[in-house]
N, C-alpha and C positions, 0 to 999 in steps of 0.2 A: 480114333476107332480101334478097339481091341481086336486083333486077328483071332479067328476061330480055328480050332483043330478039326480033324476029320469027323469027330462026333459032335461038332457044333458047340463044344465047350471053349471058353476063353483060353487062348494060348498065352499065358502070362509071361513066359520066357521071351517069346517074340515081341510081346507088347513092351517089355522092358527094353529090348534092343532098339525097337522103333523110337521109343522115347529118347534113348541115348543118342541115336543118330540125328534126331531132330534138334537136340541140344547141341550136338557137334557142329551142325550147320550154322548155328547162330552165335556160338561162343568165341571168345578170343584166346582161350587157353584151357588146359585140362590138368587137374590134379588127380593123380592115380594112386590108390591105396589098395593093396591086396588084389583080390580077383583070381579066378581060376586060370591057371596057365593054359589050359586047353578049352577054355570056355569063351563066352561072348565078350568078356572083358578084354581078353587078349586080341580078339578080332577088332574090337572098338579102338584099341590103342594103335593097332596096325593101320587102321583107316585114318586115324588122326595124323599119323606120320606121313601117310600117302598124300593127305590134303595139306600138309605143312602147317597143321595146327600145333602150337607149342604144347608139349606135355611135360609136367613136372612129376616124375615118378618117385614116390616115397617107398623105400624097400623094406621097412621094418616089419611088415607083415608077410613078406615073401610074395609068392604068386605072380600074377601077370605084371604087376607094377615093378617088382624086383627084376623080372626078366627084361622088361623094357629098359630099366635103369642100366642093366648090364650091356644091352645091345647099343645104347646111345650114350655110354659113359664119356666118350671122347667129345662128342658134340656138346654135351652138358658142361664138360670141363672148359671148353673153349668159351662158352657163353657165361659161365658162373665163376670160373677160376677155382680157387680152393674151396669155395662154398659148395661145389658139387660133391665134395667128400661127405658132406653132412646129409646128403639125400638118403643114405642107407639107414638113417635114423628117422626121427620125427621132429624136424626143426620147427620151432614156434613161429618163425617168420616165413613160412611156406608161401603165403600169399605174396609177400614182397619178392621172394625168389621167382615166383611165376610171373610177376610183373616185369622182371628183368628179362625173362625169356620172350614175353609178348612184345615188348618195346625194343625193336632192333636199334643198333647204334645209328646215330644221325650225323651226317656231315653236310655242312652248309644248308641245314634245314631239310635235307632229303634223307629218308630212311634207307639204310643199307641192308639189303637182304643177301646173305651169303650165297654165292653161286653153287649150283648143285651138279653141273655137268662139265667135265673137263676132258680135253683132248691132249694127250701127251705126245709131243714130237721129239724124237731122239734118234741118234745114230745107233746102229746095231752094236757097236763096241760099248755102248753105255746101257745095255739092257738091265744090268743089275741096279743101276741108279733109277731107271724107270720103274723097276719092280718095287723099290723102296718108296718112291713117290706115290705110286698107285696104292700101295698098302696103307700109307698115311691118309690118303683121300678116302679110301673105302672104309676106314675106321670111323670116319665122320659121315658115313652113309652117303657119300657123293657117288655119282655115276661117272665111270671113267671109261674113255675110249682110247685106244692106242692101236698102232699097226704092229701086228705080230707076224706078218707075212714077209717073206724075202722078195726083193725085187731083182730082176735081171738088169744088167747094164743097159742104160738108155731107156728103160721103161718109165712111163709117166705115172704119177700117182693115180691110184685106182678110183673108180667111182665110189667104192665102199668107203675109202678114206675120206673123200669129199663129203659123202653123206654124214659120216661121223663128225667131221668138223662143223658141218651145218647144224647138227643136233646139239653141239656143245655151246656153253656160255663162256668158257675160258679156254684159250689155246695156250698151253704151257710148254715152252720150248726148253729142253735141257741143252743149254748152249755150251759148247766146248770146241776144241780144235777139230774133233771128229765131226761135229755138226757142221762146221764151216766147210769141210771137205766133202760133204754129202749133198749131191744134187737133189736127192729126194727130200731131204729135210728142208732145203731152200724152196722147193716146189710147194711143200706144205705150208711153209711160212708165207710165201707169196699169196697163196690162196687165202690164208688167214687174214692178211692185210686187206685183201679185197673186201672181205666181210666186215672187218674192223672199220674200214672207211665208211661203210654204210650204217655203222652203229649197231651191228648185229653180233659182235664178238669182242671180247676183251683178250688182250695178248699180254703175257708176262714171260720174262726170261728167268730161268733158274741157271745161273752161271756156275758150271762145275769146275772151271779152271780160270786162268788169267787171260784167256784169249780175248782180243779186242772185238767189240761188236762192230761188224763190218757193214751190214745193210744200213743205209742212211735212215730208213724208217724205223729201224729197231733201236736207234741210239736214244730215243726219248721214251722208250718203254720202261715200265716198272721192272727193275732187275734185282734179283736176290742172289747173293753170293753164298755158295755152299761148296766147300772144299771136299771133293770126293777123290779117293785114290784113283789114279789113272788105270785103265785096263791093262792087264799084263798079257 
């Protein structure tokens, strides 16, 4: 049904948007070309991102598609590699590229969907490293939670931190000697293990130095080495 305006004449702009929304609900992916940056095309692409519908933006005509390409360049580079550089033009294999976005990588027959919410646990001395990790995640449009408040000695982790860990899909610990000496970091890690044991959370260690992994449960976790300069 075509919506009507106040004078009972067909509102073609709204009719176009309704048709696009209906298509968005049933499609597996979107190819974006042009479109007004301040119009319904921009709104539609934002809705597609919110609903996690893969979008292949072709930027050669500018507009909403080019703006979407700029905002999601890092995500597209992760998924398409060097082929993402060709999206500023008009690649002839655009449909093939969209299929690569639609079909996530599979491991043991199961599709792997990149996690979108991260909690960063880190000692105060490593705030700069936490800033870098947060920036890298946000470039890929991930939602990032971290504790920016200071604790008093002997204080327990706050309810707000617990809520943010509960809301996260991945608990990322910036593990280092300062982490080992922080009772608050260990409290956060212990709570993360509680949720991980119930299959509600994934835990990974980003090792900032050569400190040994002390907690027995953490020794089998996925650990990534990243040499960062020690705080001065």
